[in-house]
N, C-alpha and C positions, 0 to 999 in steps of 0.2 A: 630370894626372888625379887626382881625389881618392881617398882611401883607401876611402870608402863606395861610390863608384862602381865602383872596382876589385873590391870585395868582392861587389857585386851582380852584376857580370859573371861572377865565379867561381861564385856560387850558381846562376845560371841556366844556366851551362855545365854544371855538375854535374847539374842536373835534366834538362837536355836529353840528356846522356849516358845517364842512367838510362832515360829514355823510349825512347831509341833501342835500348837493349839489354835491355829487360824485356818479356816477353809473358805473357799470361794465357790459359789455355784451360779449357774447362768440360766435364765429363762429364755430358751432359744426362740427365735421368731418362727412363725408358721410359714410353711411353703407358700409362695406367691410373691407379691410385691414386698420388698424389704427396704426400709429406710435406715440410714446409718444410725439414727437415734434409737431404733429398736434394739441395736446391739449392746446398748449400755444398761440393760435391765439385769442387775446382778444382786446376789445375796451374799453378805459377808457374815461369817459366824466366828466368834472368838471366845475362847474359854480362859484366856489369860487375864490376870487381875490388873496388869499394867496397861495404861493407855499408850498408844503409839501413833505416829504419823506415817502415811503411806500414799501411794497413788496406783492407779490401774492402767495397765498398758494392754492394748489389743493389737494383734497382728492378724491380718486377713490374708489367707492363702487361696489362690485359685487351684482347686483340686486337679483340674485337667493339666495345667502347666507346672504345678508345684511352686510357682513364683509368688513371692509376697507382693500383694497389690496395694495394701493400705496399712499404715501404722497409726494408731490413735493413742494419745496420752491424756489422762484425766488431770484435773486440778488436784492438789493434795487434799486428803481426807483424814479424819481421825478415827482410829479403831479403838473400840473399848469392849469390855466384856458383854456378850450377848449377841443378838442377831440384828443385822442392819440391812434393810432393803434399799437399794440405790437405783437411780435411773439417770437418764441423760441430764436432766436439769440439775440434779444434785452433784453430778460429776463435772459439770461445765465450769469454766470454758475448756473445751476439748481442743487439743492441738493435733492436727492431722498431717501426716507425711504421705503424699500420693506417689506410689511407685508405679502405678498403671495409668496410662493416658485415658483409658476407658472410664475409670473411676473419677478422674479429675474433671472430665467433661460433664459429669452429672451434677449440675448446679443446684438441683432440687434435693440432693442428698440420697436419691435412690441408688441401690446397688444394681449393676447390670445383670442380665440373665446369666445364670451359670451355677456351678456347684462350688461351694466354698468351705474352708475350715477356718474357724476363728479361735485363736489361742489367747487366753487371758492370763496375765501375771499380776499378782498383787505384790508390789515392791515396797519394802520398808524404807523410811527416811530417818534422818537424825543420826546415822552412823557414818563412819568414814567412807563406806561404800554402800551401794544399794544391796539389799538382801531380798531374795525372792521368798516371800512368806507363804504364798500359795499359788497354784496354777491349775488351769483346766483348759481343755480344747473341746469344741463342739463343731458339728457339721451342719450346714443349712443349704437350702436350694432356693434360688430365685427363679420363679416361673411367671410367664405372662398370664393374665387373667383369662384371656381368650386366644385361641389359635387364629391363623389367617382364615377368613371366611370367603368362600367363592361367591361370585356374583353372576357372571355370564361367561359362557353359556350355562343356563340354569340346569338343574338336575332333571334328566329325562326329557329335555327340551328337543323339539324338532326345529332346527334353524335353517335359514336359507343360504347364508354365506358359506362358501367353501374355503374361504380364508378369514376365519373369524378373529375378532379381537377378544382376548381373554381379560377379564377384570376380576379383582378381588379386593378385600379389605385387609389391612395389616393387622397383626396381632396387637392386642391392647394390654396395657397402655404403651404407646410408642416411646415414651421417655425412658423406658427400661433398656433401650438399645443404643449403643454408640455408633454402630454401622449396620443398620438393618438392610438385608438384601434377600433375594428370593431365587429359588430354582423352580422351573415349571416343567412338568412331565406330562406328556400326552402319548397315549398308546391306543391300539385297537383292542376291543373286547370280543372274545369268542362267545357264542351263544350259551355254552355250558359253564361259563365263568361268572363269578361275582365281580363287582367293580374292584374290590380290594385284591382279589386273585389276579385280575388283569394287570393292575398297576404294579404288582410285585413280580409277576412271572414273565410278562411279555416284553419283547424288545421295544423300546420307545421309538415312535416315529418322529418325535420332536422333543428335544431336551435342551433347555437353555439354563445357564448358571449365572449367579451373581447379578440378577436384575435389581435395579434400584427403584423402578417405577412400580405402581400397582396395576399395571396393564401391560399386555404384550400382544402385538399383532402377529398372527401366524404369517410367516413371510411368503411372498409370492414366488420366491425361488424354490420353495418346497413343493412337493407334489400336492395337488388340490385334494382336500378331503372328499371322500367319495360317498355317494348315496348308497343305501342298503347296508351300511356298516354302523356299528356302535363304537363310539370313542369315549375314553375315560381320561380325566385329567386331575391333577393334584398340584398344590403349591406347597413348597417347603420353605419355611422362614429360617434365616440364619442371622447371627450377629457376628460380623467378620466371617470366619470360617466355622464358627461353632453352631451346631444345630440348636434351634430354639423350639419350634413346634411345626406341625404340618396340618394342612386342611383335611377336610373330608375328601372322599373321592366321588366326583360327579360324572355322570354319563350324558351323552347327547348324540343326536343323529343329524344327518344332512337331508333336507327335503329334496324331493325330485324337482327338476327345473320347472316342470309345468304345474307344480302344486300351488304356486302363488305367482302373481304377476311380478312382484318386486323381488329383486335378488340382492340389492345392496341396502341394508337397513340403516336407520339413523343410529349414529354412534355417540350422541351427546346426551348426557344425563341432565335433565332439567331440574334445577334446584327449587324446591318449595320450602320456605323457611317458616318456622313457628311465628305466629303473629301476622302472617301474610295470607290473606284469604284467596288471592288469585295472583298469578303472574302474567295474565294476559294470554292472547292466542299465539300458538306456535305452529309451525308447519314441519311435519316429519316426512322423511322419505322412507318408504317401506312400511311394513306392518309390525313395527317394533316401537313401543313407547317406553322410554327409559326415564325413571323418576328418581331423584335424590331428595331425601328428607332428613334433616338434623333434629333429633328429639332430645329434650332435656328432662324427660320424665322416665319413670321406671317402665319396664317392658309391659306392653299390653297388645291385644289383638284388635284389628279393625277390618272393615270392609272397604276395599278400593273399588269404587263404582265408576263405570263409564256409561254415559247416557247421551242421547241424541239432542238436537236443538229443541225438540218438543218436550224434553224431560223424561222420555221413555228410557228405562234402564235396558242396556244392551248386555253388559257383562258385570259380574261381581267377582273380585279376587280377594280371598281371605289371606291376610298377611299379619305376621307378628312384627310390631314396631319395637325395636330395641333402643336402649339408651345410646345416644351417639349417632353416627352416620348410618342411614339405611339406604340401600340401593334396590330398586324394584325394576324388573324387566318384564314387561307385559307383552305377550305375543298376541297380536290382533288377527282375527280370522277373516274369512271372506265376506262376513256381514258388514264390514267397514268399506266404504267407497270413497273415491276422490271427490273433492270440492264440496264436501259436507263438513259441518262443524260439530265436534263432539266435546263433551265435558268430562274431565276426570276429576273426582272429588273423594274425600274421606274425612272422617272426624277423628280428632285426637282424643286423649283420655279425659279431657275437660269438655268434650262435646263441641269443640270449636271446629268449624269446617275449613278445609284447605282444598285448593284445586287450581285447575287451569283448563283452558279450552284449546283444542288442537284440531288440525285438519291434515289430511294425507295428500301428499303431492304425487 
């Protein structure tokens, strides 16, 4: 037997021994937001007496399409007898090869929303060719932390406009999406149906696809929404053509023409920022006050108060203030008259007051 042949037998015997005595396990990320760094939490166990050099390779597959979207290769590491817990820092620098434009656009390292399979291979070094010492595959799902949230028309609201503008908040966080778009669905609800039964069973009277804005005006070319009927609507969020999440189903009705003087409400959300106690006097058209407030605090509840120029309280609306953007739609009744000045105010979680004055035109 030649010396080269004997050496080859020894090399493959050594590799086979390592393969039989080395395992890799993965700590899969929890469903929700997933950063690429979280995919490198692994545990290596070796029962071999010999030390060896190796590296870890990850291939990320999109379960829906079956395509490889990302390949990552770690820096070389040393394997020795025992158990070794490794993470992103210990396996860096990582070399990535982006097979998907959606992943390459994620500059902050977040994986876009979707279902994925991650396959790990531990590859031995120091031989004439790479030897797979251990391998494992896991599945994980990336989900938004919150679905789209409806703003206007509010749930169970009685509105004046027969061609309303629909408003909503996108699913959060938006950096999980490479091409966020929406479908809006509007249909009529029968008296014996729940809102969810109506949206699922009834023929839509208005259905638009692939909207990129977070508002949509009901078109004047469509039949006017009628009084005496109940309408329900929902927003479906997508990333490209892939379903992301959907909103709750809200219902609303149209007021009779003589139930209020004004028929065209104000459609501008007035921004009140933290640290700003007032934004001055504004003039609104119609009996609808729209307020936007950006909060940097954890969720809390507060009272939105409207008072007259003498300080007498007219209305109090209880609202939950969420972290991030808040949109409030306040329907004003017949107690409000033109040419008078009113004050809107509330306190944040630190008891700091915010507000504005307004009048109705």
